[in-house]
N, C-alpha and C positions, 0 to 999 in steps of 0.2 A: 509314369510315362516320361521318357526323356525327350527334350526338344533339341533339335539341331540348331546351334547358334552360328550364324554366318556373320563374320566381321567384314564389313564393307568399308573400304577406304576410298577416298576420292583423289583422283589425280589432278583435279581441276581447282580453280579459284573462283570465289564468289565476288563479282563486281558490286561494290556498294553504290548507293545513290548519291554519295557525296560529290559535290562539285566545287570548283574554284569560285571565289568571289571576284568578279572582274574589277571591282572598285579597288584601286591600288593605293588610296590615300586615306588617312585619318584627318578630320577637320575639327573635331570637338576638342577645345582646350581643357587643361586640367584646372581644377579649382584650388590653386595654391599660388601664393604671392612670392615666396623666396625661390631663388634659382635652385635647381637640383644640385646635389653634391657629386663629387667624383665617384663615390661608391655607387651612385645610381646608374652610372654608365660602365661599371666594372665588367670585365670579361666580355667586352664587345666582340661580336662575331662578324668579322669583315666579309666573309664569303659564304656564310651559311644562313641558318634560320633561327638560331638561339636568340631569345629576347632578353635585353637588359631589363633591370628593374623599372627604368623610366618607360621603356616601350610597353611593359606589362601594364603600367598605370594608364597609358594612352589606350591600350586595348580595352581596358575595363570601361573607361569613360566613353569610348566609341562603340560600346556594346559588341565587342568582338571576342569570342571565346578563344582561350588558349589553354594548353595542356602541359603537364609535366612531361619532360623529355630527357630521360637519362639523368637521374639524380637532381642536380641543381638547375638543370636547363629547362626552359619553357619555350614553346613554339606554337605558332598558328598552324595546326596540322589536323588532318582527318584521315581515317582509313581510306585507302584506295581499293585494294583487294583484301579479302579475308579468306581464311581456310579453317575448317574444323581442326581441332587439336590432333596432332599426329606426333609419334615418337620415332618414326623411321621413314625412310624413303625421302621423297621431295617434301621438305618442311619449310613453310613460309616463315622467314625470320621477321620481316616487316614489309609493309607496303603502304605508303603514305602520300598524301597531297600536302605540300608545304606552301606557305605564303609569308611574305614580309612586306610591311607597308611603308610608304613615304608619308610626307606631311604637306598639307596646304591649308589655306584659309586661316581661321583664327588659331588653329594649333601651330601652324608654321610661324605666324606672327609672334606667338608666345615664345616659341623656341628661339627665334631670332633675338628677342629681347634678353632672354636668359643667357644667350651665348656671349653677350658683352661682358658678363661677369664670369662665365664658365665656358671657355672655348671648346671644352670637350663635347659640348652639345652640338657642335658642327658635325660630329660623327652621325648624329641623328638627322640633322638638317639635310646633309648631302646624300642621304640614302635614296636609292631608286626602288620603286615597287618591284617585287620579284616573286615568281611562282616556280614551284619545283615538283617533279615527279620522282618517286623513289620506290623501287621494288627489289627486294633481296630474297632469293630462294636458295636454300641450302640443301645438301643431301647428306644423309647418314645411313649406315646400315650395320647389321650385326657382325660384319667382318671387320669393322673399324674404318671403313672408307668414309671420309668426310671432306666436302669441298663445296664451294659456291657454284651452284648451277648457273645462276645469273644474278649479278648485282648491278642494276641499271639505274643511273641517276641522270636527270635532265633538268637543268635550270634555265630560266630566261627572264628578261625584263619586259618582254612583249607578251601580254596576256593572250592575245589571239594566237600567237605562234605556239605557246606552251599548251594551250587548250586544244589546238589542232593536233599536237603530238598525242595528247591524252585520247582524243577521239580516234586517232589512228591505231593506238595500241590497246585500247579497251577490248576490242574483239580478238586481237592477236593473243594477248596474255590469257584471256578467258578460254580460248580454245586449245591451248597447248596441253598435251598429256605430259605433265612435268616428271612423272616417274619414268616414262619412256625416254624423254629427253635426257634425264639424268643418267640413265643406263647407257645411252648412246655416247654422251660426253665422257663418261668414265672409261668406256672402251677406247676412246681416242685420247686418253690422258697424256700419252707420249707427245702429242702435238701441241699441248698448251701448258702443261704443268711446269716446264722449265722457263716459261716466259715471265717477264716482270708484270707488275700490276696492270699497267695500261695495255700492254700487248695481250694479256689474258682477256681483258675486257673486250678488246677489238675482236679477238678470236670468237668469243661467245656471242657478241653482237652479230658477227657474220654467220655464225651457226644458226641463230634464230631469224636471221634476215631482217634485223631491225637497225634503226639509225644508231650511230655511235653515241656513247655517253657525252654529256656536256655538263660540267658541274664546277663547284668552287669558283664561281664568278664573283669578283669583288663588287660589293654592292654600292660603293660610292660613285657619285657622278664624276 
């Protein structure tokens, strides 16, 4: 007896339970006496969320988990939306909640002492707490069509404001039929494909009726 096997694909995303941590500062100092070296602040990310080696040490002592992010990079991140594995149609590339911490209390006092010997540490001292939302949905099909359905990033230094954006978009992104949206956007390719990066982003934000992107905000005070 043969069974009919029906392959069911989902056009929707699963919203995780992950939430931002409203606490924007680390206060616990490191247990070390000598100042950090230049290499401990190498590859400093001025406008994103990649952590230097020094920031990773503070994350550990302040009991904050961080994760590998594209080879050598590490970040305070957690999944925002997930999707079952797919190989065609609307395929989620990534969807993440990001954080970057500032410093106060004993941790800040420690950094200020070290900065007298190594001024590079002011890169850490002058950082503002930052929160970010990131959703990237791609489309591929067997005819060779491939494009970003939506790649939306939104950063901010005000936790309440970024959290409000998250609450606003949780139900929006959860309810979109992404395969249907991708097919519609593909039919309108002549309206957006010739545009530059930022103009394409604006076009797609208008299509979905969501606020424009805001990202690459320099983290220093």
